[in-house]
Every structure is written in C-alpha cells, then in structure tokens.
Residue, then its C-alpha position, 0 to 999 in steps of 0.5 A: m500500500h502506498r500513501q502519497s499526497s491525499f490518495t492511497i494506492r493499493h492492490a485491488s481485490s474482488r470487492d473492487v471489481g464493481h467500482v473499477a468497472d464503473i471507472l473503465t466504462e465511464s472513461f472509455y465509453r462516455s465522451p464529452e459529446d454525450q453531454v450535448n447530444l441527447l440521442l448519443r447520451c440516451f444510447t450510451d445510457l441504454v448500453y451502459p449496463l451491458l458494457r459494464y457487465g462485460i468489463m466486470l466479467d473480464l476483470n473477474s477472469r483476470f483476478d481468477d487467473k492468478t497469473p504471477c505477473y499481473a496486478c490491478l492497482v486502485a486509488t482511493h481517497p480518505s473521504n471513502n477508503f472503500q471506493a476506487i476512484a482510479s485504476l490501472e492494470i499491469c500484465m506481461r505483453h510482447v513488445p518489439a525488441k528494437s525501437y522505431r529508430d532501428f530499421w526492422l522487418w518482422s522484429e523479434m518480440n520480447q515479453h515485458p511488463y505493460i500498463f493498460n486500462l489506466a483510467v481516472h473517474p471524471q470527478w477525480r481527474r487533474r488531481g495527480v492521482a494518475k501520476q501516483l498510480l504510475l509511480a506505484a506501478e513502477q514499484t510493483v514491476k521492480q518488485w517483480g524483478f524487471s527494469s523496464l515498463y511499457m504502455h500505449v498512448l494515442e497520438s491525439n491524447q496530448p494531456a496523457r502524453n505530457l504526463y508520461d513524458r514528465l515521468g520519463y516514458r519515451l517513444h519506443h514504436h509507432e503503430g497505426t501508421v497505415s490507418y493514420w495516412i489512409l483514414g486519418r485515425p490517430r496513431r498509437f505510440l508504444l512508450q517505454k520507461i527504463l526504471g530508475s531513470s530520472y524525471n521532471k517532478g514538476 
C-alpha cells in the first residue's frame, strides 16, 4: 500500500471489481459529446449496463487467473477508503525488441511488463492521482524483478502524453501508421520507461 499526497494506492481485490468497472466504462465509453447530444447520451445510457457487465466479467477472469505477473492497482481517497476512484492494470505483453529508430522487418518480440486500462473517474481527474498510480506501478514491476515498463498512448491524447513524458516514458514504436495516412485515425505510440531513470517532478 502506498500513501502519497491525499490518495492511497493499493492492490485491488474482488470487492473492487464493481467500482473499477464503473471507472473503465465511464472513461472509455462516455465522451464529452454525450453531454450535448441527447440521442448519443440516451444510447450510451441504454448500453451502459451491458458494457459494464462485460468489463466486470473480464476483470473477474483476470483476478481468477492468478497469473504471477499481473496486478490491478486502485486509488482511493480518505473521504471513502472503500471506493476506487482510479485504476490501472499491469500484465506481461510482447513488445518489439528494437525501437522505431532501428530499421526492422518482422522484429523479434520480447515479453515485458505493460500498463493498460489506466483510467481516472471524471470527478477525480487533474488531481495527480494518475501520476501516483504510475509511480506505484513502477514499484510493483521492480518488485517483480524487471527494469523496464511499457504502455500505449494515442497520438491525439496530448494531456496523457505530457504526463508520461514528465515521468520519463519515451517513444519506443509507432503503430497505426497505415490507418493514420489512409483514414486519418490517430496513431498509437508504444512508450517505454527504463526504471530508475530520472524525471521532471514538476
């Protein structure tokens, strides 16, 4: 358990599944357009229970799998220590062995710790909780005996990219270049952090 700032970071348990599912559903399946587009809002409200239920099933399956290098971290606030307000997950995933700077085809893939499903409930954003979760994730990965950590970010998500850059994450690989040029979709950037590297605390 990590206590930094006003948040507590801890490993999630089965009792957190419902709250984590709410956070992920709100973060990934609602958009600002829902607030101004009544039809879109009604549609989202209609399918919300199904989306949340599917996420709960996925979370429960990962919790039950007992994979050694898997963790779900949650953040809570003293106002309610039992309700998660943000979460992230870590697993092992294959990533390219070489960075985007090297010319390669069919690059060798190696398994490394990988952060996914990082989400903060809309009511708790811009208060530093995502940073605290990421720092706790680094400590978890170090305890597993690894020295690097990876995650994806959309090219268009500038606030997240700024945060990850301040914490020392650097571009490792571009993805989605074809869909970017043909369909105009944002690319995904695979970021890498060498643990123990310094970062700007500001």
